[in-house]
Phi, psi and omega in degrees: 000146176283167177301321178298314180296320178297315179298318179295318178298314180298321179295316179294322177297319178298312181298318179300316181293324176298313181293321184291325185275346177272136175283171187300333179284340183252018179298330178297322178295318178298317178299319179295317179299317180292318178299317179297322178292320177299320178296316180301313179294320180295335179272002175094004179284130177279142182232134173264096185296328178298320179290320180293337179287333184287000000 
């Protein structure tokens, strides 16, 4: 896998784990976390998704 593919996989894995760990009443919080991460990435901030999963 290329570096891009690895990064994309890690990002999707992070989003999946955020959604999976929130119960149905807290899905709005998961959505907010994912939106905030998209903003962070869009502003050029690098993110280590493996570290954020811990």
